[in-house]
N, C-alpha and C positions, 0 to 999 in steps of 0.2 A: 308650521318647524318642524324642519327634519332634526331629527335627533343626533345629539352629537355623539360622534362614536369615542367610547376611552381607547387610548395606547393599547396594546397587546403584550402582555407580559408575557415575558419567554425567556425559561430558564435551559441551558446549555449543562449539559453534566458532562466535566473530562474537559480536561486544558490541554488537548492535543489538536494535531490537525483538522481532524472533522470538525470540531465545534467553534473554533478560529477560523474557518470557510463558513461555514454556516452564518456567522455571528456577520460576518464581514458583507455576506450576499444579502442576506435581509434587509441590513441596514442602508444597502443602495437600493435595493426596491422599495423600501417603508424607513425612510429615516425616524419617524415618532416612535416605533417600535422602541419598548424597552426591555432590556437584555439582562440576564444576570448569569454569570456563570461561575459552576462548581467547582473547583480540584483539589482530590483527596490529599495530594502531596505536597511537598512548601515549594514548589516553583511549578512551573508550565513547560510542556513538552517534555516531561523529564519520563515516560514509562513508553508505549511503543511510538511513539512520535520522534522521540531520541533516538539523532544521528547513528547511536552505536546499537540502538535496538530495531531502528528500521534500514532494509536495504540499499536506499537513497539510490536505488537505480534510476530512478524518472522512469518507473513502467512504462514504454513506449513498444513493447513488442518488436522493436528494434531487433532484439539478440537470444528472447526467451525464446526456446525452441519448445517449450509446451505446451505456447499459444497454438503451435500448427500441427496437425492431425494426418496424417495418411491413413487413406481409404483403403477398406479391404481390396478395392482394384488398382491401387497405386496413384491415384489424382490424391492433390493437396487441400485439405482444407485449410483456408487461412481466412476463414470469418472473425475467428477470435484476436488473430493480430492485428486485422484491420480496426473492429472494433475499438481494442483497449488503446491501438496506436491514436485512434481519433479520440480517446478520453482524456488522453496525456496532452495531446495539441490544446482540447481544449482550457484543460490547464494552465497551459503554457500561454495560451491567449490570457487567461485571466491574472495573471502573475502580471504578466508584462502592462497591462491596462493598468494597477496598480500602482506600479513604477511610472506609468509615463503621467498618471496626476500626481506624482509626490508625495501618496502614501502609505508606501514603503521602499525605502533607501538601499545602499549600495547593495542590490541584486548578488555580485559574485559571495557576497556571504551567505549565501544558500543556495546559488545554481551556480553549473560551471560548466565546461563543453570539454566533454569524455567520447570517441570513440567508439560505439556498442560492436561487439563480435560474437560471433558465432563460434563455435570452433571443436572439432568433431576429429575422431580419429577411424580410421577401418574403413574400407570398399563401399559397405551397408551403409552406414551413417554417412559417409561422403557423399552417397547416391540419394541420400533422404536430403540432403543441404543443399545439393545441385538443385534440385526439382523443388524446393522451396524457394530458392532464390529465384529460379525462371516466375514462379508463378508470381511473385512478389512483387517483381519488378516492372511489372505491368501496370502497377498500380501508381499513379504519382505520388503516395507517402511513401512509397519504398523505391522510384527510379533507381535514385543514387547508389541502389547496394553494390558491391561490388564484390564476386565471388573469386578465390586462387585456391590453388592446391599447390603453387609453385612455393619451394621453400624460401627461395632468395626475398621472395614478396613478404613471406613472412616472419622473416628476418628482419625486413626493414618496418612490419605493420605491427608485433609484438617481438622486439628482438629478446626480451628476458625468458620468453617461452621455447626459442630455437636454442638456446645455448647444452651441447650437450645430447641435443636430441640425435635419437638412429637418423640416418638418413635412408633408410630404407623406411623407415615407416610411414605409412598413408596419411595424412594428415588432411584437412581443407579448414576454410574457414571463410565468413562472410564479414564485412563491415558496413557501419552506416555512421558517416561522420557528422550526424546529425544529433546523436546522442548526447545526456546530459550526465552529471552529478547530482544530484538534488538532498539536502541539508535540511531535514524538514524540519525539524527541530529551531531552528535557529529562524525559516519561513514564519513556520507556526508563533513565535515570539515575536516578531515583527507585526504581525496580523494582529496579536492580541495587543501591542503597543498602540496602535490606531484605535484598536476597539474602544480603551480605555481615554484614549481622547476626544472619542466618540461620544464619552458619558458612560459607556457598559460598565457595570459593574462588575470583577473577577475576585471573586474570593479562593485565596489558596487555604491550605492546610483545611479544607472543609468538606466532608463527606457525607454525601447522600446514603440515608438510611434506610429512608420509605418511601413509598409515592403511592398515598389513594386518592381516589376517584371523589370528588365531589356533587353534590346531588345536583350541580347547576352546573356538572361539566368540565368544570374546571378542576386542576389537580393539586392536592397540596401535597407539597415536598418536606417529610422531615430531614433536616438537617444537621450534622455537629462540629461545631470547632473544635477542631483539634488539637488547639494551642490555649484555648480558654477552655474547655472542656465545658461544655457548654449549648445546648441544643435550639433549636429554631425551628418555625413551621411558615412556608413560603409558597404563595397560592401564583399557578400560573398559568395562562390559557394554552400553550404548546408546554410541552418539553420535547429535549432531545437528548439519548443516551449515547453518547459517543465516548463509552468509558475504557473504550479497549475493551480486553479480555471481560473486564467486571459488568460489560452491558449485558451478557444474560441473567445472570443473579438480578440486577434494578430491574429488568426484563420482566423477570417471573415475579415479582412483589407488585408489576401493575395488576396483574389478574385478569389483562385483557385477551381475549381468545384467541388474538394471534400469538399469544406466548407461550401456549400449548400443544405439545408434541415437536418441541426444541430442544435440541441436547447441543451442547458444546463437548469437544476433547482436546485439553489444551499439549500444545507441543512448542518444544524449546529449542533456540539454536545456538549451535557453538561456530563460533569460530576459529580459524587461524591467523593470528596478524603477525607481519612481518616486525622482528626488531630491529632488522637493518635497515637504514634510512635508506642507504645507497640503491637497496632493491626497489623501492618506493620513485624513485626519480627514474629508474631503468624502462617504467612498465604504466605505459597510462592508456589504458582502456578499459571498458567492462567486460569479460569475455565468458557467456557463457557455455556450456557443453551438455550432454545430451546423458538425462537421468539413466542411470543402469537398469536394466531391465527388470521388475517387476517395484523400483521404487516408485512411490506416491511425487506427484510434480513439486512439492514443495521442497525435493531433495537434488533439483537440479544443481548441479556444481558449478561454480564461476569464481574467478579470480577478477577481483574489484579494485578500480580505483578510487581511492575515496578522500574529499577532502572536509575535514573535521576540525573545529575550533584554529583553523590558521595553518593547521598540517596536513601533509600529503601523506595518507595509510595504502598499504594494501593486503587487502584480504582473503580470505579465499575459503570458502565454505559451500554451503552451511552441511555441518553435522548436527543429526537430532540428539535431542536432550530431552527428560522426562521429567515432567513434576504434575502433579495435581492442584498446582497453583493456575491462575488464572491471569495472575498479573507477577511481573520480577519479584513485587511488593505485597502480594497476597498470599494468601493462608495457605495451610496442606488440605484443610478441608473444604475449599472450593469446589474440586470435582464433585466429591461427594454429596453435600451439599444441593450440590445444581440438581441432582436425581430425584424426582418430584414421583407423584405417581398418575401423573397426565401425561409424563416423557418417560416413564418406566422401559415400556415396550419398545420404544423409538431407542433408548442407548440400547438396550439388550440387542437388539435385531442388528446394531452399528456394529457390537462385538463381535456378530456371530458374522456379518458380512467382510469385516473388517482383518480376520488372521493376519493379511499378507501386512497390514502396516504396524501390528505387533509385532510380527517377526522383525521389518524391518529394524525397531526402534531398539528392539533387544539386543540386536547386532549392530546397533551404531551404540549403543552405551557399552558394547564389550570392548569398544574401539581403542587399542592403545594410540600413546602419541607417534608410534613409529606405524601405525596403520594410516593413521590420518595423514601424516607425510607420504606414502608411497600414494595416498590420494590425489596430494597436490602435486608430485613428482609427475603425474601424467599431463600435467599442464605445465608446470617449471621441473626440467628433468636435472638440473642442476642446485635442487633446493635442499637447504642442508638442513638437522633436525634442530640445533641449538639456535636455527636462526628463526626459530618461530614460535609462538606460544599463543596458549587458548583463551578466548575471549567469548563470555558469556550475552549472546545477542537477547531480542525479546523473546518476552513471553506470546504465546500467539494460542488464540482457540478458534477450533475450524468447529464450523454450522454443521451439526446435525439434525436431518428432518426428512419428513416422511415426503416423497415424491410419487405424480404418479408414473411416470416412467419407470422410476428402478426401484419403488419400492418404500418398506419401511427401514427407518435406521440409514439414510443414505447421508455420507460423508459430501461436503460442499468443501470446496476448495478455494472458490471467490469470496466477494464480496456481498452482504446481505443485506437489506434493509428492510426490515419487519417497522409497519407501520397501522395502529389502530384501525378502523373502519370509520371513525369520524375524524381522523387527520389529527388529534387530538397528542399525541405522543407518536417519535418514532423512536428505534434505535438501531444503529449501525453494528452489524455482529462480520466476523470472521477476520480473511486477512488480504492479503495480493489478490490484485494489486493496489487494493486498498487507496494508501495516501496518494499515490500517481493519476488515480481519478477521483479525486476528493471533489475539485469542482461539479463532476457531469452528477453524481453519485446527490450531491447536496442541492444541484439544479433538480431533479429527479422528485426530492423532499421536498422543493418549494411547489413544485407541480400539484404535488399529492396534499398535501397541508395547507397551501395559501395560492390554490389555483388562480386567483384573482390577482394576482402581484404577478405572477407570469404574463397572464391575458393584459394585464392593464402598464405591463414595463416593457413590452417586445423592445424595442427600439432601443433603452437603455443596457438592454442584455447585447443588443448586438453591435453596442458600444464596447463593450466587455469584451464580449467575446465575437469577434468577426464573421466566423462563419459559423453564427449561432443557425441552428436547422438546416444545414446544409450538411451533404458527407465531402470531409476534403479528397477522401479516396477514390472521389469521382468528378473531382474539378479541377485539374492542375494548375490553373492560372490562379485560383482562390489560394490552393496550398502554399504555392509561393509566394503570394503576397502576405499571408499571415506569416510564414516563417523569418522572411527577411522582416517582416514588424515587430514578432517579440525576438529575436533576433537580436537587431538593434536596440530595442527596449530593456532585455536584458544582459545587453553586453556579451553575448553569446559569440564566440570567435572559431573557425576550424582551425 
């Protein structure tokens, strides 16, 4: 008689988009799995995933120029743009499948159609944008991209940006109509609601304080109920740490080898928000510019249409801020306490290598409201100082690690999945493109930690993600099919 296998006990730390996505995915692939979720705050998706703390671009590489590099010989490397776009379209298909099944409702509450545009000023930048356009339009996923240097056309695309603009100023833009605005906070709460309906236990106001490996390979998790001021211990076969900036300190508590020689550098973001509701109505696009020479990728300026809590907003930024906190609700000692004997040299090396970033942050911190408005006026020449106010966006922790190609203390600007060798614990560190590629990242995690679920559920995965296992940028017919399918289910219109 074969041994009856007990259901897996899984603990997800953090009530954001990553835990919500992994929870749904695991329940799809193994309905018997027992999942418990712990969130420190009083509600779900209130930190990094919250609409005000998250770019909400639906990062699809349709407009982000930092995903395209010009090689020394003048050729364009668009590989990252193709990859990120592919990953976002995987997320889009997954969300569409959940709507189709009736597992989540009212997609307009979390995703809307908004054109994605790239906008540049000056001959050199226009030439860069033209090259990018000419290369990308060869791929099915970017076939609909439009390019113009014509002021009349630009006045139709982004009228607010062309008011009072000097006609002698050389400008250009590309546009992709298939862009979206995504409210990841609203989406996450819909996913968590479905998980609760499936019997998943979700505890808010519960802080994970420690993680220790048991002799049998399971994990003992020390949890504090902040409401009752009481402690308890939970045992799990698998743990996912999706706690935003706080993932690094929790990962360090595990003591796993993979947590060594990794550090984090916190960067906060500030945005200008329009106080004039007429401006939000006059602008309907996500417009990304080119980062200034010497500025880090995270500083790419963008003028965004956002749909938050039923209201249309217009934001411009980001402007960098600095706080040693790893979360907006974190502590001032987060950064110094993250420096350990085993990552000290990594952190020191980063400090030496990233003097340019330090200089940039100091310059950003010293900006006045008028100076920030001058940056905005490159996008909206008619912008008035008194019609815009500063809002604080999310706190991000950029990963610092030792790499073979760039050496010790290399600052990473992407998303990093750190997994133990035995696959019993995994943590997500880093930032952009983050939430937008959640499904691809979580599929990667499942592949590492639950490989048998991938092997035995390929048909089920293809039901959720029709393009699974194929590249949309190489298959025009398939791309058309999945875009039409996801647009229909998500109620997206051009």
